[in-house]
N, C-alpha and C positions, 0 to 999 in steps of 0.2 A: 504494500500500500504506500502511496505517496505521502509526503509529510502533512498535507492538509486533508487527506481523504478521511471522511467521517468525523472530522474534528472541526476545522474552520469552515469547510464546505460539506454539504450533506446530500447533494443530488448531482447526477450527471447532466450533460447537455441534453440528453434524451429524456430528462425529467424522471429518471429512475433513482430511487433512494439508494444511497450507498450500501445500507444494510442488505437490501434486496439483491443488489448486484453481487455482493460477497456471497450471500446465501446461494444464489444461482451458480456461481463459479464452483463453490464447494460441493454443491449437489452434482454438478457435472463430473468433478473429480471423483466423488464417491460412486457415481454410476459405473466407473471403471474399476472400482475396488481399491482405489488408492487413498491413502490418508494424507491430509494436508495440514499445514500450519500457517498462521498469518504472521507476517512481520511487517513492521513499518520502517521503511528506509527513510531516514530523516536528513541525510546530508546532501540530497539532490532533489530537484523537481523534474528532472529529465526522465521520461518514461523508459527509454532504453536502459539507462543506468540503474533505475529502480529495479527493472527486471533482471538485469545482469547481476546486480548485487544479491538479489534474492536467489537466483540460480546458483551462485557461488555458495550460499548458505544451505541450499537444499541437499538432502541426502541423495536424491536422484540426479541432481545437477540440472533440473528443469524447473522453471518457475514462471508465474505470471506477474508482470509488473503493471500497475494501474495508477493512473493519475485521477485526481478528483473529477475532472470533466468527463471521464469515462474512457479516454484513450487507453488501450491495453496492448500488451505485447507478451508473447511467450518467448522466453529466453532460455538459452542453454549455457552452462558455465564455461565451456571451452570455446565459445564464439567470442569474437571481438564485441565490445560494448555496443557499437552501433550496428552490429549484425543481429539477426534474430531469426526465430523459426516462423513466427506469425506476428503480424501487426494489424490491429484494428484501430485505424486512425480517425474514422468518422463517427465519433461518439454519438451525435444526434441520430444516427441511423441504426444504432444498436438497441436490441431488445433484451429482456431477461433470457429469452431463448438463445440469443447470440452469446451472452455471457456463460450460460450453461454449456453450450457447445464448445466455447473456448476452454472451459474447465475440463471437459471430456478430452479435447485435443491435447491439452497439457499433460493429462494423465497418460494418454496414449503415447506421446513422445517419451515419457518417462519409462513406459513399459516396452518401447520399441515396436509399437503397433502402428498400422496405418491410420492416418487422420481423415477427417471429413470436412468439407467446406462449412464455414460458419455462416448461418443465415443472417442477413441484414436487410433492413428496409432500404428502398431506393428513393432517395431524395437528392436530386442533383443540385438543388439550391441550398442544401444544408451548410456547405462551407461559407457561402455568402451570408446566410442568415446568422451564423454564429461566430463570425470572425472577430467582431469586437468583444463579444462575451468571452471567447476563447482567450483573447489577449488579457482581459481583465482577470479572469480566473487563473491564468498562468501566473500572473503577478501575485495573487493570493497564495498560490502554491509555493512560489519562490520565497515569499515572505515567511512561510512556515518552515523553511529549511533551517536546520541547526548545523552549521558548518562544523565538520570534524566529529560529529556524533556517530555512534555506531547504531546499526539497526536494532530494533527491539521487537520481541515477540509480543503480540497482542491477542486478545480474545474478542470474539464477536460480541460478547456481552448478552444480557437478557433482551428479549424482544420488546417491542413497544407496549405489549400487553402486560409485561412484568415490571417490577420495580426498576427504577433507573439505576444505571451503573455500567461498568465495563467500558469498552472502547470500540470504535470503528463501525 
């Protein structure tokens, strides 16, 4: 998770709650019989570097990096930071099914299985509609960076129907 994910910001550009996005990715990972953990990478706001750092920490060497706006990447620890296995850069076009499929694909990479295309909505105007919001939200993500900090493990915390607490 990026430094502002579920903290300073709580929704993606596609108007999906961060909690629901994480739950969808975890469900996709679980669909493949893989166990996941959540870490917050605090020293960068760059999606590729978030994913790369998480992959370096992962037992399988594969991880998903996600920014607050919903941009996500599947990374592998032995790839260069700006290289990746999959990139979902048009966050407004992503649905909870997209994130669940992304989770399944990450688990499949970890298991050495073939992956499947991630379903996305088609909106050719999304980039134009969200360019200003993207820039502003990126600034919020950058402001949440804690230079020199190490990643921390986080928990999803209780659902909205339970008492408040937890993270992300």
